C-alpha positions as CSV (number, residue, x, y, z in Angstrom):
1,M,174.8,184.0,118.6
2,L,174.9,182.2,115.6
3,Y,177.9,182.6,112.9
4,P,178.3,181.4,109.4
5,I,180.6,178.6,109.5
6,V,183.9,178.9,107.9
7,S,187.3,177.4,107.5
8,A,190.5,178.5,108.8
9,S,192.0,176.5,106.1
10,G,191.6,178.8,103.3
11,G,189.0,178.5,100.3
12,A,185.9,180.3,99.7
13,D,184.7,179.8,103.3
14,S,187.3,181.8,105.1
15,G,184.9,184.9,105.2
16,W,186.6,186.0,108.2
17,R,189.7,186.8,106.2
18,Q,187.9,189.4,104.3
19,G,186.6,191.2,107.6
20,L,185.7,190.1,111.2
21,P,182.0,190.1,112.1
22,V,180.2,192.1,114.7
23,L,179.8,190.1,117.8
24,D,177.0,191.4,120.1
25,G,176.9,190.4,123.7
26,R,174.7,191.4,126.5
27,I,176.8,194.4,127.5
28,T,179.4,194.9,124.9
29,T,179.8,194.8,121.1
30,V,183.0,193.0,120.0
31,R,184.3,194.0,116.6
32,E,187.6,194.2,114.9
33,V,189.8,197.1,115.8
34,R,189.4,200.2,113.8
35,P,191.8,203.3,113.1
36,S,189.5,205.3,115.3
37,D,190.1,203.3,118.3
38,A,193.7,204.5,118.7
39,P,193.4,207.3,121.0
40,S,191.6,205.3,123.5
41,L,194.0,202.4,123.2
42,F,196.7,204.5,123.7
43,E,195.0,205.7,126.9
44,L,194.3,202.4,127.8
45,F,198.0,201.5,127.5
46,T,199.4,204.6,129.4
47,D,197.9,203.2,132.7
48,P,200.6,201.3,134.7
49,E,198.1,199.2,136.1
50,V,197.1,198.1,132.7
51,N,200.4,197.5,131.1
52,R,202.4,196.3,134.1
53,Y,202.6,192.6,132.6
54,L,202.2,193.3,129.0
55,S,204.5,193.6,125.9
56,S,205.8,197.0,125.5
57,P,202.7,198.6,123.5
58,P,202.8,201.2,120.6
59,P,204.4,204.7,121.7
60,S,201.9,207.0,120.2
61,I,198.5,207.2,119.0
62,D,199.9,207.3,115.3
63,A,201.6,204.0,116.3
64,F,198.4,202.5,117.4
65,A,196.9,203.6,114.3
66,G,199.9,201.4,112.8
67,F,198.9,198.4,115.0
68,V,195.4,198.5,113.7
69,A,196.9,198.1,110.0
70,W,199.1,195.4,110.9
71,A,196.4,193.6,112.9
72,Q,194.4,193.7,109.8
73,Q,197.3,192.5,107.6
74,Q,197.6,189.5,110.0
75,R,193.8,188.9,109.4
76,E,193.9,188.9,106.0
77,R,196.9,186.3,106.1
78,G,194.8,184.1,108.3
79,A,197.3,184.1,111.1
80,M,195.4,186.5,113.7
81,V,192.6,188.1,114.5
82,C,192.2,191.1,116.9
83,F,189.0,192.3,118.3
84,G,188.4,195.6,120.0
85,I,186.0,195.6,123.0
86,V,183.2,198.2,123.1
87,P,180.9,198.4,126.1
88,A,177.3,199.5,125.5
89,G,177.0,203.3,125.4
90,L,180.7,203.8,123.6
91,R,181.9,204.4,120.3
92,D,185.6,203.1,120.7
93,A,187.2,200.4,121.9
94,V,188.7,200.0,125.6
95,G,190.2,196.9,125.4
96,L,191.3,194.0,123.1
97,I,191.4,190.3,122.4
98,Q,193.6,188.7,120.1
99,I,193.8,185.1,118.7
100,R,196.9,183.9,117.0
101,A,197.3,180.8,115.1
102,L,200.0,178.3,116.3
103,D,199.5,176.3,113.5
104,P,198.2,176.6,109.9
105,S,194.6,175.4,110.4
106,F,194.0,177.1,113.7
107,A,193.3,174.2,115.6
108,L,196.0,175.3,118.0
109,A,195.8,179.0,118.8
110,E,197.2,181.3,121.6
111,W,195.0,184.5,122.9
112,G,195.7,187.3,124.7
113,F,193.7,190.4,126.5
114,V,193.6,193.7,127.8
115,L,190.8,195.9,129.3
116,G,190.6,199.4,130.7
117,S,191.1,199.4,134.7
118,A,187.9,201.3,134.8
119,F,185.9,198.6,133.5
120,W,187.4,195.9,135.8
121,S,184.9,193.9,137.9
122,S,182.0,195.3,135.6
123,G,181.4,191.9,133.8
124,V,182.5,193.5,130.4
125,F,185.5,191.2,130.0
126,E,183.4,188.1,130.6
127,D,180.8,189.0,128.5
128,A,183.1,190.0,125.4
129,A,185.4,186.9,126.0
130,S,182.2,184.7,125.7
131,S,181.5,186.2,122.2
132,V,185.2,185.8,121.1
133,L,185.5,182.1,122.5
134,E,182.4,181.2,120.8
135,F,183.7,182.6,117.7
136,A,186.9,181.1,118.1
137,F,185.7,177.7,118.9
138,N,182.8,177.7,116.3
139,V,184.0,179.8,113.5
140,L,187.9,179.7,113.5
141,H,187.7,176.1,114.5
142,V,190.2,176.1,117.3
143,H,190.4,172.9,119.1
144,R,193.0,173.9,121.7
145,L,193.4,177.6,122.8
146,E,196.4,178.6,125.1
147,A,197.3,181.7,127.0
148,R,200.3,182.7,129.4
149,A,200.0,185.0,132.2
150,V,202.8,186.2,134.7
151,S,202.2,184.3,137.7
152,K,201.8,187.8,139.9
153,N,198.8,188.8,137.5
154,A,196.1,187.9,139.8
155,R,193.3,189.5,137.6
156,A,194.1,187.8,134.3
157,N,194.8,184.1,136.1
158,G,191.5,184.7,137.9
159,A,189.7,185.5,134.6
160,L,191.2,182.5,132.9
161,Q,190.2,180.0,135.6
162,K,186.7,181.7,135.9
163,L,186.3,181.0,132.1
164,G,187.2,177.4,132.5
165,A,190.8,177.5,131.4
166,I,193.2,174.7,133.3
167,T,196.8,175.7,134.2
168,E,199.2,173.0,132.7
169,A,202.7,174.4,133.3
170,V,204.8,176.8,135.2
171,L,207.2,178.6,132.9
172,A,210.2,179.7,135.2
173,H,211.7,182.2,132.9
174,G,208.6,183.0,130.8
175,V,208.9,186.7,130.1
176,D,211.3,189.7,130.5
177,R,209.7,192.9,131.2
178,E,212.2,195.8,131.3
179,G,214.9,193.5,132.5
180,H,212.9,191.7,134.9
181,V,212.0,188.2,134.4
182,H,208.9,187.0,135.5
183,E,207.2,183.4,136.1
184,Q,204.3,182.4,133.7
185,L,201.5,180.2,133.9
186,L,200.5,178.2,130.9
187,W,196.7,177.9,130.6
188,A,194.8,175.8,128.3
189,M,191.1,175.5,127.0
190,L,189.5,172.8,124.7
191,A,186.5,173.4,122.6
192,D,184.3,170.9,124.5
193,D,185.0,172.3,127.9
194,W,184.6,175.7,126.8
195,R,181.0,174.7,125.6
196,A,180.2,173.3,128.8
197,R,181.5,176.0,130.8
198,D,179.8,178.7,128.5
199,A,176.3,177.2,129.2
200,A,177.2,177.5,133.2
201,L,178.5,181.1,132.9
202,R,175.5,182.6,131.2
203,G,173.0,180.9,133.3
204,R,174.2,183.0,136.4
205,F,175.0,186.5,134.8
206,D,172.9,189.3,136.1
207,Q,172.7,191.8,133.2
208,T,170.8,194.4,135.2
209,L,173.6,194.7,137.6
210,A,176.4,194.7,134.9
211,K,174.7,197.3,132.6
212,A,174.7,199.4,136.1
213,R,178.7,198.8,136.5
214,V,179.2,199.8,133.0
215,R,177.4,203.1,133.2
216,E,179.2,203.9,136.4
217,S,182.8,202.9,134.5
218,I,181.6,205.3,131.6
219,T,180.8,208.2,133.6
220,R,184.5,207.9,135.3
221,I,186.4,207.8,131.7
222,R,184.4,210.3,129.6
223,P,186.5,213.1,130.2
224,Q,189.5,210.8,128.7
225,I,187.8,210.0,125.5
226,G,188.7,212.5,123.1
227,E,187.2,213.5,119.6
228,A,187.1,211.1,116.6
229,F,190.7,210.3,115.4
230,T,191.6,210.1,111.6
231,P,195.4,209.3,110.8
232,A,197.3,212.0,109.1
233,A,198.3,209.5,106.3
234,E,198.2,205.9,105.5
235,A,199.4,204.3,108.9
236,R,202.8,202.4,108.7
237,P,202.1,198.7,110.2
238,Y,203.3,198.3,113.6
239,P,203.5,194.8,115.0
240,F,202.5,194.3,118.6
241,Y,201.7,191.2,120.4
242,L,199.9,191.3,123.9
243,T,201.7,188.3,125.2
244,S,205.5,187.5,124.7
245,G,206.7,184.7,122.5
246,A,204.8,185.6,119.4
247,E,207.4,187.7,117.7
């Protein structure tokens, strides 16, 4: 995939601030979150297996529409981008990837991600993450990308390790979830390390097997996917970061 080179520091080259590109992977499309994603995202975050280690999500479909409005405002400000993960064969997002700037140039950034449990171990996250990481390092010009994950969240930590991130610190009181304090791991990935790792990941990707797994996952979640959603009125922005410490 090739993208136009833009600058995160402002000016005529900051095209992503006007709208995020659509990133086509092998089994996913990754694009900016939309109001029509609100029902599928609400369904996603009601799953205890999914929201166990995340920040408290928007409490309703309308609130998720507000989250989409807020995410687009953050993109216009150049502060954050939020992509929806859409597996091949679906219309609406079943996962999110957020990247927020930790400095004005976007050279230092933090990311968070979530994916519906029906698509775990399907290859969907790896494919979508590869597209977004390429965008982060080649378009946003991120140099160092950090992530925080609760130590007990083996799935998230395993995904980060597989993508080539390195554990740099243990945060003893990293996050408070409903009165329970959890230890977190701080992960980091550098642009050069990602480029080397990406080539290796793509070389062992089994597209046929991945597509079969996606089809099976879609069959399982079809009954949960409703009709197209249109907010009743202009959505009130609803701030929501997947990871703590971002407020």
